[in-house]
C-alpha positions in Angstrom: 54.1 -155.5 89.8 57.7 -154.4 90.4 59.0 -157.8 88.9 56.8 -157.4 85.8 58.0 -153.8 85.3 61.6 -154.9 85.6 61.2 -157.8 83.1 59.5 -155.3 80.7 62.4 -152.8 81.0 64.9 -155.6 80.4 63.0 -156.9 77.3 62.9 -153.3 75.9 66.5 -152.5 76.7 68.0 -150.3 73.9 64.6 -148.9 72.9 64.3 -146.1 75.6 66.7 -144.0 73.6 64.0 -143.8 70.8 61.9 -141.7 73.3 64.4 -138.8 73.3 63.2 -137.4 69.9 59.7 -137.8 71.0 60.4 -135.7 74.1 62.2 -133.1 72.1 59.5 -132.9 69.5 56.8 -132.5 72.1 58.8 -129.6 73.8 59.2 -127.8 70.4 55.4 -128.2 69.8 54.8 -126.8 73.3 57.1 -123.8 72.5 55.1 -122.9 69.3 51.8 -123.3 71.2 52.6 -120.6 73.6 50.5 -117.4 73.4 53.5 -115.1 73.8 57.3 -115.3 73.3 59.1 -116.4 76.6 62.2 -114.8 77.8 65.4 -116.3 76.3 66.6 -117.3 79.9 63.7 -119.7 80.2 65.1 -122.2 77.6 68.7 -121.8 79.0 67.5 -122.4 82.6 65.6 -125.5 81.6 68.8 -126.9 80.0 70.8 -126.1 83.0 68.4 -127.7 85.4 67.9 -130.8 83.3 71.6 -131.2 82.9 72.2 -130.9 86.6 69.4 -133.5 87.3 71.0 -135.9 84.8 74.4 -135.6 86.6 72.8 -136.2 89.9 70.7 -139.2 88.8 73.5 -140.8 86.6 74.0 -143.8 88.9 70.3 -144.7 89.0 68.7 -146.2 85.8 65.2 -144.8 86.1 66.3 -141.4 87.4 68.9 -141.2 84.6 66.3 -142.0 82.0 63.8 -139.4 83.2 66.5 -136.7 83.4 67.6 -137.6 79.9 64.0 -137.2 78.6 63.9 -133.8 80.5 67.2 -132.7 78.9 66.1 -133.7 75.4 62.8 -131.7 75.9 64.8 -128.8 77.4 67.1 -128.7 74.5 64.2 -128.7 72.0 62.5 -125.9 73.7 65.7 -123.8 74.0 66.7 -124.4 70.5 63.3 -123.3 69.2 63.4 -120.2 71.4 67.0 -119.3 70.2 66.2 -120.1 66.5 63.4 -117.7 66.6 65.4 -114.9 68.3 68.2 -115.3 65.8 66.1 -114.3 62.8 65.5 -110.7 61.7 62.1 -109.1 62.6 59.3 -109.1 59.9 59.2 -105.5 58.3 56.0 -103.7 57.6 55.6 -103.6 53.8 54.1 -100.3 52.6 51.1 -100.5 50.3 51.2 -99.6 46.6 53.7 -99.8 43.8 57.3 -99.3 44.9 60.7 -99.2 43.4 62.2 -102.6 44.2 66.0 -103.2 43.9 67.7 -106.5 44.9 70.2 -109.2 44.0 68.8 -112.4 42.3 69.3 -115.2 44.7 67.0 -117.7 43.1 65.2 -118.3 39.7 62.1 -120.4 39.4 60.4 -121.3 36.2 56.6 -120.9 36.5 53.9 -121.7 33.9 54.3 -118.8 31.5 56.5 -116.6 33.7 59.5 -116.6 36.1 59.6 -116.0 39.9 62.7 -114.5 41.4 64.0 -114.5 45.0 65.8 -111.3 45.8 68.1 -110.6 48.6 69.7 -107.3 49.8 66.4 -105.8 48.9 66.0 -101.9 48.8 62.4 -100.5 48.7 62.1 -97.0 47.3 65.8 -96.4 47.7 65.8 -97.3 51.4 68.4 -99.3 53.3 68.9 -103.0 52.4 66.4 -105.3 54.2 67.6 -108.2 56.2 65.0 -110.5 54.7 64.3 -111.7 51.1 61.5 -110.9 48.6 59.9 -113.2 46.1 58.4 -111.5 43.0 56.8 -112.8 39.8 57.9 -111.2 36.6 55.5 -110.2 33.8 54.8 -112.8 31.2 56.4 -110.8 28.5 59.4 -109.4 30.4 62.3 -109.5 27.9 65.1 -109.5 30.4 67.3 -112.6 30.7 68.7 -113.1 34.2 71.4 -115.0 35.9 71.8 -115.6 39.6 73.8 -112.9 41.3 72.7 -110.0 39.2 71.4 -106.9 40.8 68.0 -105.9 39.2 65.6 -103.0 39.7 62.0 -102.4 38.7 58.6 -101.3 40.0 56.7 -104.0 41.9 53.6 -104.5 44.1 54.5 -106.3 47.3 52.5 -107.9 50.1 53.3 -109.2 53.4 52.2 -112.7 54.4 48.4 -113.2 54.7 46.9 -114.0 58.1 45.5 -117.6 58.5 42.3 -118.2 56.6 40.7 -119.6 59.8 41.7 -119.9 63.5 44.3 -122.8 63.4 44.6 -122.7 59.7 47.9 -122.7 57.7 50.1 -120.0 59.2 51.8 -118.4 56.1 53.5 -115.8 58.3 55.3 -118.3 60.4 56.5 -120.2 57.3 57.8 -117.0 55.7 59.4 -115.9 59.0 61.5 -119.1 59.2 62.2 -119.0 55.5 63.7 -115.5 55.7 61.2 -113.9 53.6 59.6 -110.4 54.1 57.0 -110.3 51.3 55.8 -111.7 48.0 54.5 -109.8 45.0 54.7 -109.1 41.3 56.6 -106.8 39.1 54.4 -104.3 37.2 57.1 -103.2 34.8 60.2 -104.5 33.0 63.3 -105.3 35.1 66.6 -103.6 34.5 70.0 -105.1 35.4 71.8 -102.5 37.3 74.8 -104.6 38.4 76.4 -107.8 36.9 76.8 -111.0 39.0 79.9 -111.2 41.0 82.1 -114.2 39.8 83.0 -117.2 42.0 79.9 -117.6 44.2 78.9 -121.3 44.7 75.2 -120.4 45.2 75.1 -118.2 42.1 76.9 -120.9 40.1 74.4 -123.6 41.3 71.4 -121.3 40.4 72.8 -120.7 37.0 73.4 -124.5 36.4 69.9 -125.3 37.6 68.4 -122.7 35.1 70.5 -124.0 32.2 69.4 -127.6 32.9 65.7 -126.5 33.0 66.2 -124.6 29.8 67.8 -127.6 28.0 65.1 -130.0 29.3 62.3 -127.8 28.0 63.9 -127.4 24.7 63.6 -131.2 24.1 60.5 -132.2 26.0 57.0 -130.7 25.7 55.8 -128.7 28.8 53.6 -131.5 30.4 56.4 -134.0 30.5 59.4 -131.5 30.5 58.1 -129.8 33.7 58.2 -133.0 35.6 61.7 -133.7 34.4 62.8 -130.3 35.4 61.3 -131.0 38.9 63.1 -134.4 39.2 66.5 -133.1 38.1 66.5 -129.5 39.6 63.9 -129.6 42.3 62.0 -126.7 40.8 58.4 -127.8 40.6 56.9 -124.5 40.0 56.8 -125.0 36.2 54.3 -127.8 36.4 50.7 -126.8 35.2 48.2 -126.5 37.9 45.8 -129.1 36.4 48.7 -131.6 36.1 49.8 -131.1 39.7 46.2 -131.6 40.9 46.2 -134.9 39.0 49.3 -136.0 40.8 47.7 -135.0 44.2 44.4 -136.9 43.5 46.3 -140.0 42.4 48.3 -140.0 45.7 51.5 -139.3 43.8 52.4 -135.8 44.9 55.4 -137.2 46.7 56.9 -137.9 43.2 57.0 -134.2 42.6 58.4 -133.3 46.0 62.2 -134.2 45.7 63.1 -135.8 49.0 63.8 -139.3 50.5 62.5 -141.3 47.5 64.7 -139.4 45.0 67.8 -139.4 47.2 67.4 -143.1 47.8 67.1 -143.8 44.0 70.2 -141.7 43.2 72.3 -143.2 46.0 71.1 -146.7 45.2 72.1 -146.3 41.6 75.5 -144.9 42.6 76.0 -147.6 45.2 75.1 -150.4 42.7 77.2 -149.0 39.8 80.2 -148.3 42.0 80.1 -151.8 43.6 79.6 -153.4 40.2 82.6 -151.6 38.7 84.9 -152.3 41.6 84.0 -156.0 41.7 85.0 -156.3 37.9 88.6 -156.4 39.2 89.7 -159.3 41.3 92.6 -157.2 42.7 90.4 -154.4 43.9 87.9 -156.7 45.3 90.4 -158.5 47.4 92.4 -155.3 48.4 89.7 -152.6 48.9 86.5 -152.6 51.2 84.2 -152.5 48.3 81.1 -152.1 50.2 82.1 -149.0 52.3 83.7 -147.5 49.2 80.5 -147.9 47.3 78.5 -146.4 50.3 80.8 -143.3 50.4 80.4 -142.9 46.6 76.6 -143.1 47.0 76.6 -140.5 49.8 78.7 -138.2 47.6 76.3 -138.7 44.7 73.4 -137.9 47.1 75.1 -134.8 48.3 75.6 -133.6 44.6 72.0 -134.3 43.8 70.8 -132.4 46.9 72.9 -129.4 46.0 71.6 -129.5 42.4 68.0 -129.7 43.6 68.2 -126.8 45.9 69.4 -128.3 49.2 66.0 -127.6 50.8 64.9 -129.1 54.1 63.2 -132.3 53.0 66.2 -133.5 50.9 68.8 -132.4 53.6 66.7 -134.4 56.1 66.9 -137.4 53.8 70.6 -136.8 53.2 71.2 -136.7 56.9 69.5 -140.1 57.3 71.5 -141.4 54.4 74.7 -140.3 56.1 73.8 -142.3 59.1 73.1 -145.3 57.0 76.4 -144.9 55.3 78.1 -144.7 58.6 76.3 -147.8 59.6 77.6 -149.6 56.4 81.2 -148.5 57.1 80.9 -149.7 60.7 79.4 -153.0 59.7 76.2 -152.2 61.4 72.5 -152.4 60.2 71.9 -149.9 57.5 68.4 -148.9 58.5 67.4 -148.8 62.2 65.2 -147.0 64.5 68.2 -145.7 66.4 69.6 -144.2 63.2 66.2 -142.6 62.6 66.0 -141.3 66.1 69.5 -139.7 65.7 68.5 -138.1 62.4 65.4 -136.7 63.9 67.4 -135.2 66.9 69.9 -133.6 64.6 67.2 -132.1 62.3 65.1 -130.8 65.2 68.2 -129.1 66.7 69.1 -127.6 63.3 65.6 -126.5 62.3 63.1 -126.9 65.1 60.3 -125.2 63.1 60.4 -128.2 60.8 58.4 -130.2 63.3 55.2 -128.2 62.4 55.7 -128.9 58.7 54.0 -131.6 56.7 57.3 -132.8 55.2 58.8 -133.7 58.5 55.6 -135.3 59.8 55.0 -137.4 56.8 58.5 -138.4 56.0 59.5 -139.6 59.6 56.1 -141.3 60.2 56.5 -143.2 56.9 60.2 -144.2 57.6 59.2 -145.2 61.2 56.4 -147.4 60.0 58.5 -148.9 57.3 61.4 -149.9 59.7 59.1 -151.2 62.4 56.8 -152.9 60.0 59.5 -154.8 58.1 61.1 -155.8 61.3 57.8 -157.4 62.4 57.1 -159.2 59.2 60.4 -159.3 57.3 61.2 -162.9 58.4 58.2 -164.1 56.5 59.3 -162.6 53.3 62.8 -163.8 53.8 61.7 -167.4 54.4 59.4 -167.4 51.4 62.0 -165.8 49.1 64.4 -168.6 50.0 62.1 -171.3 49.2 59.9 -170.0 46.3 60.4 -170.2 42.5 61.4 -167.3 40.3 57.7 -166.6 39.6 56.9 -166.6 43.2 59.8 -164.3 43.9 58.3 -161.8 41.3 55.0 -162.0 43.2 56.7 -161.5 46.5 58.5 -158.4 45.1 55.2 -157.0 44.1 53.7 -157.9 47.5 56.6 -156.2 49.2 56.1 -153.1 47.0 52.4 -153.0 48.0 53.3 -153.5 51.7 55.8 -150.6 51.4 53.1 -148.3 49.9 50.7 -149.5 52.6 53.0 -148.9 55.6 54.4 -145.6 54.3 51.1 -144.2 53.0 49.0 -145.5 55.8 51.2 -144.0 58.4 51.7 -140.6 56.8 48.2 -140.1 55.4 46.6 -138.7 58.6 49.2 -135.9 58.7 48.4 -135.2 55.0 44.8 -135.1 55.9 45.5 -132.8 58.8 47.6 -130.4 56.7 45.7 -130.4 53.5 42.2 -131.6 54.3 42.1 -134.4 51.8 42.8 -138.1 51.3 43.6 -140.3 48.3 42.1 -143.8 48.5 43.9 -145.2 45.4 47.3 -144.3 46.5 48.6 -147.9 46.8 47.6 -148.8 43.1 49.1 -145.6 41.8 52.5 -146.2 43.7 52.6 -149.9 42.4 53.2 -148.5 39.0 54.7 -145.1 39.5 57.5 -145.8 42.0 59.2 -148.7 40.1 58.7 -146.6 36.9 60.5 -143.7 38.5 63.2 -145.8 40.1 64.1 -148.0 37.2 63.3 -145.9 34.2 62.7 -142.2 34.7 65.5 -141.3 37.3 68.2 -143.4 35.7 67.7 -141.8 32.3 67.5 -138.4 33.9 70.9 -138.9 35.6 72.2 -140.1 32.3 70.8 -137.0 30.6 72.7 -134.8 33.2 75.9 -136.6 32.3 75.4 -136.1 28.6 74.5 -132.4 28.8 78.2 -131.2 28.5 78.4 -133.3 25.4 75.2 -131.8 24.0 73.8 -135.3 23.7 71.2 -135.2 26.5 68.3 -135.6 24.0 69.3 -139.3 23.7 68.3 -139.8 27.4 65.7 -137.1 27.7 63.4 -138.4 24.9 62.9 -141.9 26.5 62.8 -140.4 29.9 59.9 -138.4 28.6 58.2 -141.6 27.5 58.3 -142.8 31.0 57.0 -139.5 32.4 54.2 -139.5 29.9 53.0 -142.9 31.2 53.1 -141.6 34.7 51.2 -138.4 33.7 48.6 -140.5 31.9 48.2 -142.7 34.9 47.6 -139.8 37.2 45.0 -138.4 34.8 43.2 -141.7 34.7 43.1 -142.3 38.5 42.2 -138.7 39.2 39.1 -139.2 37.1 37.9 -142.2 39.1 35.1 -141.7 41.7 36.1 -140.2 45.0 39.8 -140.1 43.9 40.2 -137.1 46.2 38.2 -137.3 49.4 37.8 -134.0 51.3 37.9 -134.4 55.0 36.9 -131.6 57.6 39.6 -129.8 59.4 41.0 -132.1 62.1 41.7 -130.9 65.6 45.2 -130.7 66.9 44.4 -133.1 69.7 43.4 -135.8 67.2 46.8 -135.6 65.5 48.7 -135.5 68.9 46.8 -138.7 69.9 47.6 -140.3 66.5 51.4 -139.4 66.7 51.5 -140.7 70.2 49.8 -144.0 69.3 51.9 -144.5 66.2 55.2 -143.8 68.1 54.2 -146.2 70.9 53.3 -148.9 68.4 56.5 -148.7 66.4 59.0 -148.1 69.3 58.4 -151.1 71.5 58.9 -154.8 70.7 56.6 -156.7 73.1 52.9 -157.2 73.3 52.6 -153.7 75.1 53.2 -152.1 71.7 49.5 -152.8 70.8 48.5 -150.2 73.4 49.5 -147.7 70.7 46.4 -148.7 68.8 44.4 -147.1 71.7 45.9 -143.7 70.8 45.0 -144.1 67.1 41.4 -145.0 68.1 41.3 -141.9 70.4 42.5 -139.9 67.4 39.7 -141.3 65.2 37.1 -140.6 67.9 38.4 -137.0 68.3 38.3 -136.5 64.6 34.8 -137.8 64.2 33.6 -135.7 67.2 35.0 -132.5 65.9 32.3 -130.1 64.7 33.2 -127.6 61.9 32.2 -123.9 62.8 28.8 -122.5 61.8 30.2 -119.1 61.0 33.6 -118.0 59.6 34.7 -114.5 58.8 38.0 -113.7 57.1 40.6 -111.5 58.6 39.7 -108.6 56.3 35.9 -109.3 56.7 35.4 -109.6 52.8 34.5 -113.3 53.1 31.8 -114.7 55.2 30.6 -118.3 55.4 27.5 -119.5 57.3 26.5 -123.1 57.8 22.8 -123.7 57.8 20.6 -126.8 57.0 23.5 -128.9 55.9 24.8 -126.4 53.4 27.5 -123.7 53.7 26.8 -120.3 52.2 29.5 -117.8 51.3 29.1 -114.1 50.9 31.9 -112.3 49.0 32.8 -108.7 48.9 34.8 -107.1 46.0 38.5 -108.0 46.1 37.9 -110.9 48.4 41.0 -113.2 48.8 41.1 -116.2 46.4 43.7 -117.8 48.7 41.4 -117.6 51.7 38.4 -118.9 49.7 40.5 -121.9 48.6 41.6 -122.7 52.1 38.0 -122.6 53.3 37.2 -125.5 50.8 38.6 -128.0 53.3 37.1 -126.6 56.6 33.7 -128.5 56.1 35.2 -131.5 54.2 33.3 -132.4 51.1 30.5 -129.8 51.6 30.5 -127.4 48.7 30.5 -123.7 49.3 27.3 -122.1 47.9 26.9 -118.4 47.1 24.4 -116.9 49.5 21.3 -115.6 47.9 21.3 -112.4 49.9 19.3 -109.1 49.2 21.0 -105.9 48.5 21.6 -105.3 52.2 21.2 -108.5 54.2 20.1 -112.1 54.5 19.4 -114.3 57.5 20.3 -118.0 57.9 18.9 -119.4 61.0 20.1 -117.5 64.0 22.8 -115.7 61.9 22.2 -112.5 60.2 24.5 -111.0 57.4 24.2 -107.4 56.9 25.9 -104.7 55.0 24.4 -101.9 57.1 25.8 -100.8 60.4 22.6 -101.2 62.4 21.3 -103.6 65.0 18.7 -106.2 63.5 15.1 -105.7 64.0 13.0 -108.7 65.2 13.9 -111.6 67.5 15.8 -114.8 66.9 19.0 -113.2 65.7 21.9 -114.3 67.9 25.0 -113.5 65.6 25.5 -110.6 63.3 28.2 -110.9 60.6 29.0 -107.8 58.6 32.0 -106.2 56.5 30.8 -102.9 58.0 31.4 -101.5 61.5 28.3 -102.5 63.5 27.6 -100.9 66.9 27.2 -103.1 70.0 23.8 -104.8 70.0 22.3 -106.1 73.2 22.1 -109.9 73.5 23.7 -110.3 70.1 27.2 -111.3 69.2 28.7 -109.0 66.6 31.4 -110.2 64.2 32.2 -107.1 62.1 35.1 -105.5 60.3 36.5 -104.1 63.5 36.5 -107.5 65.3 38.1 -109.2 62.2 40.9 -106.8 61.9 41.7 -106.9 65.7 41.4 -110.6 66.1 42.0 -112.0 62.6 39.7 -114.7 61.2 36.9 -115.6 63.7 35.0 -118.9 63.9 31.7 -119.2 65.8 29.9 -122.3 66.9 26.2 -121.6 67.5 24.2 -124.0 69.7 20.9 -123.4 71.5 22.9 -123.4 74.9 25.7 -120.9 73.9 27.8 -119.3 71.3 31.5 -120.3 71.3 34.0 -118.1 69.5 37.6 -118.9 68.4 39.8 -116.1 67.0 43.1 -116.2 65.1 44.6 -113.9 67.8 43.9 -116.5 70.5 45.6 -119.4 68.4 48.6 -117.3 67.2 49.1 -115.2 70.2 51.8 -112.4 70.1 54.7 -114.0 68.4 57.4 -112.5 66.2 55.9 -113.9 63.0 52.4 -112.6 63.5 51.5 -109.9 61.0 50.9 -106.5 62.7 47.3 -105.4 62.9 46.3 -102.5 60.7 44.2 -99.7 62.2 40.5 -99.8 61.5 38.6 -96.6 60.5 
């Protein structure tokens, strides 16, 4: 046994480094799963102890490796803890219309209106807040804004909504780490009270982005122009809702999310053009290191594109990976490797540990992990065939490689999309076979050319044909979205299933030998856990204005006035493809199996009722579980599973715990 283990370790030498980001990510997830915020010394103490253990075990291979894993985990936990503590606390936003004053930090074009990000915000003349505010302007607001101006007006602001169901999307956590305090809408015209200060890079970039968007929409119609604006400025808010939904249903939402694909296209174009120009001169070719120079030029082009498109986390993550690839080219090493991916993951988790919880991090790293490992496993077949086949065969091989790329990237990342969004797109391979080459070889090159021609006022020469290509892609998404079952709803997946899938995928892709196939066991376990998960029988929203009850294979919904549209939209995915049906209740109550919905604060007459759900305040009823307005306000959204043996409850308060990003509970009267 010892000999076998030693041979396995020797065969996998060099791969154990790849477990470090796995350990760090697991520790970060463990930190965010805690019910309460730990003291700051906990993370620091873990780092010190793990570092000491590494020093003591340095001379022993197995001990050194175990201590290194512990140190990576400790660093991840400590960094997540320190990152949370470094951010300002969430303020309590007063109800009602307020006087809002702030500096314009960002401008986003929405369909029919504009959304602003304001910093240095003062509410009703109070002191400046440490967090930003996002507000929508009225559709007919006549003011023309530039970044850096200080504006003032009356607005209605709201703090982040609590999760729609226990374990659902945590808006408050996202806004906490994004530096936001509230979102809302202006109810009157804005007034510019102070001009923009000259010389700020951020303000200049915002102005340039807004100017590019204006010029694009002056040439192209909204349906194609909005996509062009997204690809060239990173602002995807102007895309109409129905068009965005078509992209999602066709499996092409990643085209609208500026990230790795787009950075790769820009850097690939810059690399190819630079190398082509340098090799036109025999003198430069012989005297200069053409390939490293082209790689540096490509990295600079990628950095400029990242700055232009907002420098948000997904594109910065892609740029970090591209930087490692560039360093590998300069050093004469492999451009794409699992070690480089691991280093990028470590760097990004240390910079923004909260990203581990986000769909962008999960999907992008799983896709790249599958691509690198998959092509390492089968790439020699493609190389051998490419060297011996005809031109026609090579074209077919390129198409096959494109299909394999879509299969590996989409197949590896789709479970994370299903977990985050509750939906799957079965036609994603076919859609990507057309859309990705169209974007890479037609749309993006013409878009970059349009950017270069804008100072000469000749951008229309490139924007018009760019719009043709976008039109083809928009038509494709519309056609595929209309196919049967183009968008499959899946029930809410348990966290345990995603952890098992992530562990199985990592094991399968990290190792080289036959032992890698044990990772399939983790994927099978994830499937079993997902299929065995049972959606709740009762859901009540955090404000008790929405109630859903499952009975007889249907899900019935009772809405109170002013019920949240956001929560109702989130509930669509809890039961997978089961439609939410309005409950045919009487004026006061209705009974669905063992569950009674009532508007009146009284205990139910008769037998058989085991759960009472009410937007009112119901007194305690013997032998009956009461989910009323008081329970919802104290515990947030509540889910109940009703079986003959018992009633299981899960509350948002149990899932979220007492963390800095949790919205304070309002008093219940």
